[in-house]
C-alpha positions as CSV (number, residue, x, y, z in Angstrom):
1,M,-70.9,-68.0,-33.0
2,L,-73.0,-65.2,-32.4
3,S,-71.4,-64.6,-29.0
4,E,-68.1,-64.6,-31.0
5,A,-69.5,-62.3,-33.4
6,K,-70.3,-60.0,-30.7
7,N,-67.3,-60.2,-29.0
8,S,-65.6,-59.5,-32.5
9,E,-68.0,-56.4,-32.9
10,E,-67.3,-55.1,-29.3
11,K,-63.8,-55.7,-30.0
12,A,-64.0,-53.6,-33.3
13,K,-65.6,-51.0,-31.4
14,K,-63.1,-50.9,-28.6
15,A,-60.4,-50.8,-31.3
16,M,-62.2,-48.1,-33.4
17,L,-62.5,-46.0,-30.1
18,D,-59.0,-46.6,-29.3
19,A,-58.0,-45.9,-33.0
20,A,-60.1,-42.6,-32.7
21,R,-58.6,-41.6,-29.4
22,L,-55.1,-42.4,-30.8
23,A,-55.8,-40.2,-33.7
24,D,-57.3,-37.4,-31.8
25,E,-53.8,-37.9,-29.6
26,L,-52.2,-37.9,-32.7
27,R,-53.6,-34.6,-34.1
28,C,-52.8,-33.2,-30.7
29,E,-49.3,-34.1,-30.6
30,Q,-48.9,-32.8,-34.1
31,E,-50.4,-29.6,-33.4
32,H,-48.3,-29.3,-30.0
33,A,-45.2,-30.2,-32.5
34,Q,-46.1,-27.4,-35.0
35,T,-46.6,-24.9,-32.2
36,Q,-43.3,-25.8,-30.6
37,E,-41.5,-25.7,-34.2
38,K,-43.2,-22.2,-34.5
39,M,-41.8,-21.3,-31.1
40,R,-38.4,-22.7,-32.0
41,K,-38.2,-20.7,-35.4
42,G,-39.2,-17.6,-33.4
43,L,-36.4,-17.9,-30.8
44,E,-33.9,-18.7,-33.6
45,V,-34.9,-15.3,-35.3
46,T,-34.7,-13.7,-31.6
47,V,-31.2,-15.3,-31.0
48,K,-30.1,-14.1,-34.3
49,D,-31.1,-10.4,-33.7
50,L,-29.7,-10.6,-30.1
51,Q,-26.6,-11.7,-31.7
52,T,-26.4,-9.0,-34.1
53,R,-27.2,-6.5,-31.6
54,L,-24.5,-8.5,-29.5
55,E,-21.8,-7.7,-32.2
56,E,-22.7,-4.1,-32.6
57,S,-22.7,-3.3,-29.0
58,E,-19.1,-5.2,-28.9
59,A,-18.0,-3.2,-32.0
60,A,-19.3,0.2,-30.4
61,A,-17.6,-0.6,-27.1
62,M,-14.4,-1.6,-28.8
63,K,-14.4,1.8,-30.7
64,T,-15.0,4.0,-27.4
65,G,-12.4,1.9,-25.7
66,K,-10.0,2.7,-28.5
67,K,-11.0,6.4,-28.7
68,A,-10.5,6.6,-24.6
69,V,-7.3,4.8,-25.0
70,S,-6.0,7.3,-27.7
71,E,-7.2,10.2,-25.5
72,L,-5.2,9.0,-22.4
73,E,-2.5,8.4,-24.5
74,A,-2.4,12.3,-25.8
75,R,-3.0,13.1,-22.1
76,I,0.1,11.3,-21.1
77,R,1.8,13.1,-24.3
78,D,1.0,16.4,-22.9
79,L,1.9,15.6,-19.4
80,E,5.3,14.5,-20.5
81,T,5.7,17.9,-22.4
82,S,4.7,19.8,-19.2
83,L,7.2,17.8,-17.1
84,D,10.1,18.6,-19.5
85,D,9.2,22.2,-19.3
86,E,9.0,22.2,-15.6
87,T,12.4,20.4,-15.5
88,R,14.0,22.9,-17.8
89,R,12.6,25.8,-15.5
90,H,13.9,23.7,-12.6
91,A,17.3,23.7,-14.2
92,D,17.3,27.4,-14.9
93,S,16.5,28.1,-11.5
94,Q,19.4,26.2,-10.0
95,K,21.3,28.0,-12.6
96,N,19.8,31.2,-11.2
97,L,20.6,30.2,-7.9
98,R,24.1,29.2,-8.3
99,K,24.6,32.8,-9.6
100,C,23.2,34.4,-6.8
101,E,25.6,32.3,-4.6
102,R,28.4,33.3,-6.7
103,R,27.5,36.6,-6.4
104,I,27.3,36.4,-2.8
105,K,30.8,34.8,-2.4
106,E,32.1,37.8,-4.6
107,L,30.5,40.1,-2.1
108,A,31.8,38.6,0.8
109,F,35.2,38.3,-0.5
110,Q,34.9,42.1,-1.7
111,S,33.7,42.9,2.0
112,D,36.8,41.0,3.2
113,E,39.3,43.2,0.8
114,D,37.5,46.2,2.1
115,K,38.2,45.3,5.6
116,K,41.9,44.5,4.9
117,N,42.0,47.8,3.1
118,H,40.6,49.7,6.2
119,D,43.4,48.6,8.3
120,R,46.0,49.7,5.7
121,M,44.3,53.0,5.4
122,Q,43.7,54.5,8.7
123,D,43.3,57.9,7.6
124,L,40.4,57.2,5.4
125,V,38.4,55.8,8.0
126,D,35.2,57.9,7.7
127,K,35.0,57.4,4.0
128,L,35.5,53.9,4.3
129,Q,33.1,53.6,7.2
130,Q,30.4,55.1,4.8
131,K,31.3,52.5,2.0
132,I,31.3,49.8,4.2
133,K,27.9,50.7,5.7
134,T,26.7,50.8,1.7
135,Y,28.2,47.4,1.1
136,K,26.7,46.0,4.4
137,R,23.1,47.1,3.1
138,Q,24.0,45.8,-0.1
139,I,25.2,42.4,1.1
140,E,22.0,42.0,3.4
141,E,19.6,43.2,0.3
142,A,21.6,40.5,-1.5
143,E,21.2,38.1,1.1
144,E,17.5,38.8,1.8
145,I,17.1,38.3,-2.4
146,A,18.9,35.2,-2.1
147,A,16.8,33.9,0.7
148,L,13.8,34.9,-1.0
149,N,15.1,33.2,-4.0
150,L,16.1,30.1,-2.3
151,A,12.7,30.0,-0.5
152,K,11.3,30.4,-3.9
153,F,13.3,27.8,-5.4
154,R,12.6,25.4,-2.4
155,K,8.8,25.9,-2.7
156,A,8.9,25.6,-6.8
157,Q,11.0,22.1,-6.0
158,Q,8.4,21.1,-3.6
159,E,5.8,21.7,-5.8
160,L,7.8,19.9,-8.8
161,E,8.1,17.0,-6.5
162,E,4.6,17.0,-5.7
163,A,3.7,17.5,-9.5
164,E,6.0,14.3,-10.2
165,V,4.1,12.2,-7.5
166,T,0.9,13.2,-9.0
167,V,2.3,12.3,-12.4
168,T,3.7,9.0,-11.5
169,V,0.1,8.2,-9.6
170,S,-1.8,9.2,-12.5
171,L,0.3,7.2,-14.8
172,M,-0.2,4.3,-12.5
């Protein structure tokens, strides 16, 4: 029985040691769990803070984006107004060109009439020759003006086409 008691006593000591060891492990695990819980709560606070900052950043980005879109729409309206103005100027230039061409035709017709009159009135040759020289000079000046206007018109038309291409590219 003594050996049984010793065995029981040793088993009890072992059980107490195991219980103490398990208690220590349990305490360590509880401390570890508390530490993990504190870290989790801290991370939750951080996540909430980051979420708030993200929402603020998204709101600011939306506001900035809307402002940029508004500015671009205003720029488009300005460009459309400029295009309308240029279109009107172009139409005016074409109208003036047609007037100049009509005037040139009128002068050419007048010159033809003067030549017919020249054949009819041989006795006024000297006077008419002087007038013809004057008319020719006027015609040349008118042709030069018309050529200059035509060159200006073509240049303006080319610039307008380039502007239209630029506007088209920028609208894309």
